[in-house]
C-alpha positions in Angstrom: -24.9 -1.8 -14.4 -28.6 -1.5 -14.8 -30.6 1.5 -15.9 -34.1 1.8 -14.9 -36.1 4.1 -17.1 -38.0 6.6 -17.2 -36.9 7.8 -13.9 -33.3 7.9 -15.0 -31.8 6.3 -11.9 -28.7 4.2 -12.6 -27.9 1.3 -10.0 -24.6 -0.5 -9.7 -23.8 -3.3 -7.6 -20.7 -5.6 -7.2 -19.3 -8.1 -4.7 -16.0 -9.9 -4.7 -14.7 -12.5 -2.0 -11.2 -14.1 -1.7 -10.1 -16.8 0.2 -6.4 -17.1 0.6 -4.1 -19.8 2.3 -0.5 -18.9 2.7 1.9 -21.8 3.3 5.6 -21.2 3.7 8.4 -22.2 6.1 6.8 -21.4 9.6 4.2 -19.5 8.1 0.6 -20.8 7.6 -2.1 -18.4 7.6 -5.6 -18.1 6.0 -7.1 -14.6 5.0 -10.6 -13.6 3.9 -11.2 -10.7 1.9 -14.7 -9.4 1.1 -15.2 -6.3 -1.0 -18.6 -4.7 -1.8 -19.7 -1.7 -3.8 -23.1 -0.4 -4.5 -24.1 2.9 -6.0 -27.1 4.8 -7.2 -27.2 7.8 -9.7 -30.1 10.0 -10.5 -30.5 13.1 -12.8 -33.2 15.7 -12.1 -34.0 17.7 -15.5 -30.5 17.9 -16.5 -29.7 20.4 -13.7 -29.4 18.6 -10.7 -27.6 15.1 -10.3 -27.1 13.1 -7.2 -25.1 10.0 -6.4 -24.9 7.7 -3.4 -22.2 5.1 -3.0 -21.4 2.8 -0.4 -18.0 0.7 -0.1 -17.2 -2.2 2.5 -14.1 -4.1 2.8 -13.2 -6.9 5.3 -9.6 -7.8 5.0 -6.0 -8.6 6.4 -4.3 -6.7 3.7 -3.5 -3.1 4.4 -3.8 -2.0 0.7 -7.4 -3.3 0.8 -8.4 -1.7 4.0 -6.7 1.6 2.8 -7.3 1.7 -0.9 -5.5 5.2 -1.1 -2.9 6.2 1.6 -2.0 3.3 3.8 -2.2 4.0 7.3 -1.2 0.5 8.6 1.6 -0.7 6.6 1.5 -4.3 8.2 -0.6 -7.3 7.3 -3.6 -6.9 10.0 -4.3 -9.9 12.0 -6.9 -11.1 12.8 -8.6 -8.3 10.3 -10.1 -5.2 9.9 -13.5 -3.7 8.5 -13.8 -0.4 6.6 -16.8 1.1 5.4 -17.3 4.2 3.3 -20.4 6.0 2.4 -20.7 8.9 0.0 -23.4 11.4 -1.0 -22.6 13.8 -3.8 -24.9 16.8 -5.3 -24.2 18.8 -8.2 -26.4 21.8 -9.1 -26.2 23.7 -12.4 -26.2 27.4 -11.4 -25.8 28.6 -15.0 -25.0 26.8 -18.3 -21.1 27.1 -17.3 -21.0 27.2 -13.6 -22.1 24.2 -11.2 -21.7 23.8 -7.6 -20.8 20.5 -6.1 -21.6 19.5 -2.5 -20.1 16.3 -1.1 -20.2 14.2 2.1 -18.2 11.1 3.0 -18.4 8.9 6.1 -15.5 6.5 6.4 -15.4 4.0 9.5 -12.5 1.6 10.5 -13.0 -1.4 13.0 -9.8 -3.1 13.8 -10.4 -6.8 15.6 -7.3 -6.8 17.6 -8.5 -5.5 20.9 -6.5 -5.0 24.3 -6.7 -8.5 25.7 -4.9 -9.7 22.5 -1.7 -7.6 23.0 1.5 -8.8 24.8 1.2 -7.9 28.6 -2.5 -8.0 29.0 -4.2 -7.8 31.6 -1.4 -5.3 32.2 -2.6 -4.3 35.8 -2.5 -7.7 37.3 0.5 -8.6 39.5 1.7 -11.3 37.0 2.1 -8.9 34.2 5.7 -8.3 33.3 5.5 -6.5 29.9 4.8 -2.9 29.3 1.4 -2.7 27.4 1.4 -1.6 23.8 -1.8 0.1 22.1 -3.9 -2.7 20.4 -5.1 -1.9 16.6 -8.5 -1.1 17.6 -7.4 1.6 20.2 -4.8 3.1 17.8 -6.8 2.9 14.7 -10.6 2.6 15.1 -12.0 5.7 13.9 -14.8 7.9 12.0 -13.8 10.1 9.6 -16.4 12.5 8.1 -15.6 14.7 5.2 -17.7 17.6 3.8 -16.6 19.5 0.5 -17.9 22.3 -1.6 -16.7 23.2 -5.1 -17.4 25.8 -7.5 -16.7 24.5 -11.0 -16.5 26.7 -14.0 -16.4 25.4 -17.5 -13.9 27.5 -19.2 -14.2 25.6 -22.2 -15.6 22.3 -23.5 -12.3 20.8 -22.6 -11.3 22.8 -19.2 -13.0 23.2 -16.1 -11.6 25.5 -13.3 -12.3 24.6 -9.5 -12.3 26.6 -6.5 -13.2 24.3 -3.2 -13.1 24.0 0.5 -13.0 20.7 2.6 -13.7 19.9 6.3 -12.5 16.6 7.8 -13.4 15.7 11.3 -11.4 12.6 12.5 -12.9 11.0 15.9 -10.9 8.1 17.4 -13.5 5.4 18.7 -11.2 3.0 20.2 -12.3 3.9 23.7 -9.1 2.5 25.1 -5.7 3.8 25.8 -3.0 4.5 23.3 -0.5 5.3 26.1 -1.4 3.1 29.5 -1.1 4.7 32.9 1.9 3.6 35.1 3.0 4.0 38.7 4.9 2.3 41.5 2.3 -0.6 41.8 2.8 -1.9 38.2 5.5 -4.5 37.9 6.0 -3.7 34.1 7.3 -0.2 35.2 9.5 -0.5 38.2 12.1 1.4 36.2 10.1 4.8 36.5 11.4 4.8 40.2 8.1 5.7 41.6 6.6 8.4 39.4 3.1 7.9 38.0 1.4 8.8 34.7 -2.5 8.9 34.2 -2.4 7.5 30.6 -3.9 9.0 27.5 -7.0 7.5 25.8 -7.6 7.2 21.8 -9.6 10.4 21.6 -6.6 12.2 22.6 -5.7 11.9 18.7 -9.0 13.5 17.5 -8.5 16.2 14.9 -10.2 18.7 12.5 -8.8 19.8 9.1 -9.6 22.4 6.9 -8.5 22.5 3.2 -8.7 25.6 0.8 -7.5 24.8 -2.9 -8.0 25.6 -6.6 -7.5 23.3 -9.4 -8.5 22.3 -13.0 -9.9 19.3 -14.8 -8.6 19.0 -18.4 -9.9 16.6 -21.1 -6.8 16.5 -23.6 -8.6 14.2 -25.9 -11.4 11.6 -25.7 -9.1 9.2 -24.3 -6.8 11.2 -22.1 -8.1 13.2 -18.9 -6.3 14.8 -16.0 -7.3 16.7 -12.9 -5.4 18.6 -10.2 -6.2 20.4 -7.0 -3.7 22.1 -4.9 -3.8 24.4 -1.8 -3.3 24.2 1.9 -4.4 21.8 4.8 -4.8 23.3 8.4 -4.9 20.5 11.0 -6.2 21.6 14.6 -5.5 18.9 17.3 -7.5 20.4 19.9 -6.9 18.0 22.8 -3.2 18.1 22.1 -3.4 22.1 22.1 -1.3 22.1 18.5 -2.1 22.7 15.2 -0.4 22.2 11.8 -0.4 24.1 8.3 0.6 21.8 5.4 0.4 21.8 1.4 -2.5 19.8 0.0 -2.4 18.1 -3.3 -4.6 15.7 -5.4 -3.6 15.0 -8.9 -4.2 12.3 -11.4 -3.9 11.4 -15.4 -6.0 8.9 -16.9 -5.4 7.2 -20.2 -7.8 4.9 -22.0 -5.2 3.6 -24.5 -7.3 0.9 -25.9 -11.2 -0.3 -25.7 -11.4 -1.9 -22.2 -7.6 -0.8 -21.1 -6.9 1.9 -18.8 -3.7 3.3 -17.1 -3.7 5.8 -14.5 -1.0 7.7 -12.2 -1.5 10.0 -9.6 0.1 11.9 -6.5 -1.6 12.9 -3.3 -0.2 15.0 -0.2 -2.3 15.3 3.0 -2.3 14.1 6.6 -3.6 10.6 7.6 -4.0 8.5 10.4 -1.1 6.2 11.6 -0.5 3.0 13.6 2.5 4.4 15.3 1.5 5.8 18.8 4.7 6.8 20.6 6.0 6.1 24.1 4.6 7.5 27.4 4.8 9.9 29.0 5.6 12.1 25.9 2.2 13.3 24.0 1.4 10.5 21.3 1.8 10.7 17.7 -0.9 12.5 16.3 -0.9 11.6 12.7 1.3 11.6 9.7 2.1 14.0 7.0 2.3 11.9 3.7 3.1 12.1 -0.1 1.9 9.2 -2.1 2.4 8.4 -5.6 0.7 5.6 -7.4 -0.1 4.0 -10.8 -2.3 1.2 -12.3 -2.7 -0.5 -15.7 -5.4 -2.9 -16.3 -8.1 -4.3 -18.4 -8.3 -7.0 -21.1 -5.1 -8.9 -22.4 -6.9 -11.3 -24.8 -10.0 -13.6 -25.2 -11.1 -14.3 -21.6 -7.8 -13.0 -20.0 -7.7 -9.8 -18.0 -4.6 -8.5 -16.2 -3.7 -5.8 -13.9 -0.4 -4.0 -12.6 -0.6 -1.5 -9.8 1.9 0.1 -7.3 2.3 2.8 -4.9 5.2 4.7 -3.1 4.6 6.8 -0.2 6.7 9.0 2.2 5.5 9.9 5.6 6.6 12.1 8.5 5.2 11.6 11.8 3.5 14.5 13.8 4.1 14.7 17.4 5.2 12.0 19.9 8.3 14.0 21.2 11.9 14.1 19.8 12.0 10.4 19.2 9.3 10.4 16.7 8.2 13.9 15.7 9.5 14.5 12.2 10.9 10.9 11.7 10.4 9.4 8.4 9.0 6.2 6.9 8.8 5.1 3.4 6.3 2.1 2.3 5.7 0.7 -1.2 4.2 -2.2 -3.0 3.7 -3.6 -6.6 1.3 -6.2 -7.7 0.8 -8.0 -10.7 -2.4 -10.2 -11.3 -3.7 -12.1 -14.3 -7.2 -13.7 -14.5 -9.0 -16.1 -16.7 -12.8 -15.6 -16.8 -14.8 -18.8 -17.0 -18.0 -17.0 -16.6 -19.1 -13.3 -15.9 -18.8 -14.0 -12.2 -16.0 -16.7 -12.0 -12.4 -16.6 -12.6 -9.0 -18.3 -11.9 -6.5 -15.7 -10.8 -2.8 -15.7 -10.3 -0.3 -13.0 -9.4 2.5 -11.9 -7.0 3.0 -9.1 -4.6 6.3 -7.2 -3.2 6.1 -4.6 -0.5 8.5 -3.1 1.6 8.8 -0.7 4.6 11.7 1.2 5.7 11.6 3.5 8.7 13.5 5.7 11.1 11.9 3.8 13.8 13.7 1.0 15.0 12.1 -2.4 14.7 9.6 -1.6 12.0 11.4 -2.4 8.6 10.4 -5.4 6.4 10.3 -7.0 3.2 7.4 -9.1 2.1 6.6 -10.9 -1.1 4.2 -13.6 -1.9 2.8 -15.3 -5.2 -0.9 -16.6 -5.4 -3.1 -18.8 -7.5 -6.7 -19.5 -7.0 -10.4 -18.8 -7.8 -12.4 -15.6 -7.3 -16.1 -15.1 -7.2 -17.8 -12.0 -8.1 -21.4 -10.8 -8.6 -22.9 -7.6 -9.7 -24.9 -5.5 -12.4 
């Protein structure tokens, strides 16, 4: 991190690249992960603070593409991009009252397209498979989030919060999540002559409104916590339906030693899902998820650092008809890693990862575990 005086701007840039080769019985794969984070903060006269941030990730790992709630619980092949841009503005109205305005733009691009799905080209006479939605048609999207909070410093340690958020989710795959069929398509002979015009990715577009209250508390210099709780109203305009659900975002952070930190938290909200459904029923629109997470990390000794992190989330699908609506799915993972820093930008790293998915939907459950050993390069300031 570098500070540029006298303007008071603070700039941070970090980049990390991983190259992983998996070798196992019948399983030889190569993964590339690239993560970039950049931010600029500036304070104007002590009353106005502005912060810009951008985060980019390229990976096959679901927990890298979705560092919060995981929307695609499988290893993504050939890969996916995610870019998140944020703009935050805090204005001091009085000595004890601030107003916070925020905007976040998050875009997802999955590399698997329709011509790599079993059954392609679908409409050719030689096609004998009923086509499934590709990852880009099911998950490519732009999520825009605008938020406003009124923050009141009740005391030196306590801040009360009253807030509103608006989220627009627009699917950008521009393809079918449910393919059309009729008597001329060999993969759908069993339909007995009926026809279906299909549904595009954009059918799952939604708008969400959040209203909540909360509090941020500094229990002592090393222990802080925050909770925001209220309701979320989601409008699926093209599906002509809506949903009212609870909204919760809470976390607790403990800096138990210099350079060492632990965090636990829980979230409850609606999120995208790779599950689409089966035509001609309306598709699965999204999932309502509760996710609990934890992380512990920092310096171990000398040049060694370590981290332990994990997450457990429970999801219920929204839409898709009786075979999907309300069906449950549970995903969880734990990862342990240990690194030895040769320099400030080069380290050797080893670790292990365990993940498991259980589902009411047939054919989705799996257990995955792997260990890794390698070298990581990072740069930043």
